[in-house]
C-alpha positions as protocol buffer text, in pm:
chain_id: "A"
residue {
  index: 1
  type: MET
  ca { x: -1338 y: 652 z: 1606 }
}
residue {
  index: 2
  type: ARG
  ca { x: -1582 y: 833 z: 1861 }
}
residue {
  index: 3
  type: GLU
  ca { x: -1836 y: 558 z: 2030 }
}
residue {
  index: 4
  type: ASP
  ca { x: -2106 y: 779 z: 1917 }
}
residue {
  index: 5
  type: GLU
  ca { x: -2001 y: 834 z: 1562 }
}
residue {
  index: 6
  type: GLU
  ca { x: -2136 y: 733 z: 1224 }
}
residue {
  index: 7
  type: CYS
  ca { x: -1878 y: 429 z: 1111 }
}
residue {
  index: 8
  type: PHE
  ca { x: -1887 y: 254 z: 804 }
}
residue {
  index: 9
  type: GLY
  ca { x: -1782 y: -112 z: 676 }
}
residue {
  index: 10
  type: ALA
  ca { x: -1707 y: -405 z: 468 }
}
residue {
  index: 11
  type: GLY
  ca { x: -1550 y: -763 z: 451 }
}
residue {
  index: 12
  type: ALA
  ca { x: -1295 y: -909 z: 293 }
}
residue {
  index: 13
  type: ARG
  ca { x: -1129 y: -1225 z: 211 }
}
residue {
  index: 14
  type: VAL
  ca { x: -777 y: -1290 z: 220 }
}
residue {
  index: 15
  type: ARG
  ca { x: -536 y: -1466 z: 59 }
}
residue {
  index: 16
  type: PRO
  ca { x: -458 y: -1915 z: 95 }
}
residue {
  index: 17
  type: GLU
  ca { x: -159 y: -1830 z: 307 }
}
residue {
  index: 18
  type: ALA
  ca { x: -288 y: -1535 z: 501 }
}
residue {
  index: 19
  type: LYS
  ca { x: -559 y: -1788 z: 668 }
}
residue {
  index: 20
  type: VAL
  ca { x: -249 y: -1957 z: 922 }
}
residue {
  index: 21
  type: LEU
  ca { x: -245 y: -1587 z: 1128 }
}
residue {
  index: 22
  type: LEU
  ca { x: -568 y: -1515 z: 1219 }
}
residue {
  index: 23
  type: ALA
  ca { x: -608 y: -1880 z: 1361 }
}
residue {
  index: 24
  type: GLY
  ca { x: -771 y: -1918 z: 1618 }
}
residue {
  index: 25
  type: GLN
  ca { x: -834 y: -1516 z: 1630 }
}
residue {
  index: 26
  type: ASP
  ca { x: -1178 y: -1556 z: 1642 }
}
residue {
  index: 27
  type: GLY
  ca { x: -1323 y: -1177 z: 1799 }
}
residue {
  index: 28
  type: LYS
  ca { x: -960 y: -983 z: 1846 }
}
residue {
  index: 29
  type: MET
  ca { x: -836 y: -682 z: 1642 }
}
residue {
  index: 30
  type: LEU
  ca { x: -500 y: -731 z: 1414 }
}
residue {
  index: 31
  type: PRO
  ca { x: -274 y: -585 z: 1271 }
}
residue {
  index: 32
  type: LEU
  ca { x: -305 y: -699 z: 890 }
}
residue {
  index: 33
  type: ARG
  ca { x: 37 y: -629 z: 728 }
}
residue {
  index: 34
  type: LEU
  ca { x: -67 y: -526 z: 258 }
}
residue {
  index: 35
  type: THR
  ca { x: 187 y: -606 z: 99 }
}
residue {
  index: 36
  type: SER
  ca { x: 215 y: -207 z: -13 }
}
residue {
  index: 37
  type: GLY
  ca { x: 402 y: -247 z: 378 }
}
residue {
  index: 38
  type: ARG
  ca { x: 27 y: -25 z: 509 }
}
residue {
  index: 39
  type: ASP
  ca { x: -132 y: -209 z: 769 }
}
residue {
  index: 40
  type: ILE
  ca { x: -453 y: -170 z: 861 }
}
residue {
  index: 41
  type: ILE
  ca { x: -693 y: -300 z: 1160 }
}
residue {
  index: 42
  type: VAL
  ca { x: -872 y: -592 z: 1101 }
}
residue {
  index: 43
  type: VAL
  ca { x: -1118 y: -735 z: 1334 }
}
residue {
  index: 44
  type: VAL
  ca { x: -1169 y: -1142 z: 1285 }
}
residue {
  index: 45
  type: PRO
  ca { x: -1551 y: -1252 z: 1246 }
}
residue {
  index: 46
  type: GLY
  ca { x: -1620 y: -1457 z: 1510 }
}
residue {
  index: 47
  type: ALA
  ca { x: -1763 y: -1857 z: 1392 }
}
residue {
  index: 48
  type: ASP
  ca { x: -2141 y: -1772 z: 1485 }
}
residue {
  index: 49
  type: SER
  ca { x: -2162 y: -1395 z: 1315 }
}
residue {
  index: 50
  type: ALA
  ca { x: -2283 y: -1290 z: 985 }
}
residue {
  index: 51
  type: ALA
  ca { x: -1892 y: -1176 z: 856 }
}
residue {
  index: 52
  type: HIS
  ca { x: -1799 y: -1537 z: 923 }
}
residue {
  index: 53
  type: ALA
  ca { x: -2120 y: -1708 z: 775 }
}
residue {
  index: 54
  type: ASP
  ca { x: -2102 y: -1462 z: 445 }
}
residue {
  index: 55
  type: GLY
  ca { x: -1788 y: -1620 z: 433 }
}
residue {
  index: 56
  type: TYR
  ca { x: -1572 y: -1304 z: 480 }
}
residue {
  index: 57
  type: ASP
  ca { x: -1211 y: -1402 z: 721 }
}
residue {
  index: 58
  type: VAL
  ca { x: -1194 y: -1048 z: 791 }
}
residue {
  index: 59
  type: TYR
  ca { x: -1332 y: -706 z: 874 }
}
residue {
  index: 60
  type: PHE
  ca { x: -1294 y: -322 z: 871 }
}
residue {
  index: 61
  type: GLN
  ca { x: -1406 y: 16 z: 985 }
}
residue {
  index: 62
  type: THR
  ca { x: -1397 y: 325 z: 861 }
}
residue {
  index: 63
  type: CYS
  ca { x: -1530 y: 720 z: 906 }
}
residue {
  index: 64
  type: SER
  ca { x: -1724 y: 723 z: 582 }
}
residue {
  index: 65
  type: GLU
  ca { x: -1866 y: 549 z: 262 }
}
residue {
  index: 66
  type: ALA
  ca { x: -1583 y: 682 z: 42 }
}
residue {
  index: 67
  type: CYS
  ca { x: -1281 y: 538 z: 275 }
}
residue {
  index: 68
  type: CYS
  ca { x: -1472 y: 207 z: 314 }
}
residue {
  index: 69
  type: ARG
  ca { x: -1504 y: 199 z: -98 }
}
residue {
  index: 70
  type: GLU
  ca { x: -1106 y: 329 z: -144 }
}
residue {
  index: 71
  type: LEU
  ca { x: -1005 y: 31 z: 151 }
}
residue {
  index: 72
  type: THR
  ca { x: -1215 y: -232 z: -59 }
}
residue {
  index: 73
  type: VAL
  ca { x: -1081 y: -122 z: -368 }
}
residue {
  index: 74
  type: ALA
  ca { x: -683 y: -106 z: -219 }
}
residue {
  index: 75
  type: LEU
  ca { x: -769 y: -493 z: -63 }
}
residue {
  index: 76
  type: ARG
  ca { x: -932 y: -647 z: -399 }
}
residue {
  index: 77
  type: ALA
  ca { x: -525 y: -494 z: -604 }
}
residue {
  index: 78
  type: GLU
  ca { x: -410 y: -644 z: -253 }
}
residue {
  index: 79
  type: LEU
  ca { x: -558 y: -1038 z: -356 }
}
residue {
  index: 80
  type: THR
  ca { x: -509 y: -995 z: -740 }
}
residue {
  index: 81
  type: GLY
  ca { x: -172 y: -887 z: -735 }
}
residue {
  index: 82
  type: ARG
  ca { x: -267 y: -580 z: -912 }
}
residue {
  index: 83
  type: ASN
  ca { x: -126 y: -359 z: -609 }
}
């Protein structure tokens, strides 16, 4: 996405076993591997961020509201093991 394009985002929590992968990565963009084998790019919220205060382990950005909803549903399925 270009700097002048509208974007959307949402926060997510990761499974407890994935939290160790995020340790010390505050403010960085990382690939996060899903059980489907696909990777998504996420940002690890800093300790003083609103996303962290809201309890999110990662935050992702999308190009549309529809994509944001679809990714949120996919991540929820990932967390509950319903892939």
